[in-house]
N, C-alpha and C positions, 0 to 999 in steps of 0.2 A: 571425419565427427565434427555435427551445427554446432557453433557454440550460442548458448542462450544470450537472452540479450540482457542487458548491461541491468542492473539496480537504481536506475535514475527515476527523478520524479519529472513526470510526462508534461510541455506547456499548454495542451488542450488537456480536454478529459480529465481534470480539476473539481474536485469540489472542494475542498479547504486548501488541504495543500496538497495534493497528489501524491497522495502515500498509496494511500488501497489502486487508485489510477497501475502507478510504479511496480507491486509487488503483483497485482494478477496479469500487465504484460510481461513480467519475468519468468514469470512461471505457470502462464498460458491461459490467463483464466480471464471472466466477464471481471470486469474494473468492480459492477452492481453486484456479484456475486460474493466478491473480495468484499469489496463495506457491507453487504447484508451479513455475513460472517463473524464482520467486526462486530456491529452494532449487539449482534443477537450476544456475542464474546461479554463483550460491557455488562449484560443480564449476570455473569458470572464476577464471582470474586475473584480480583485477580489485579494485575497491575497495567491492562490492557492500552488505557489512556496514555500512562505513563512511558508504554514501548510507543505506540503511537505521536510522542513527541519526541522520544530520541531518534526514532526514522525521518522524523520530519526535519533533525536537525544534521544528524548523517547522511542520506541522501543527496544527494549533488541534483542540480534541473537542470533536465534537458538542455 
């Protein structure tokens, strides 16, 4: 059983903090798709920006 990549913010492919790139790498998705989904989710009510900031703080850098 292969382990999934660690949840870290990569040094390359960062746009702001690397949170979306790290999530994309962890779940096997394109970072651009994760960014697009995040931007689209910001159109809905909810704490998306707060969640991004929390992930920025708790996700270690690569």
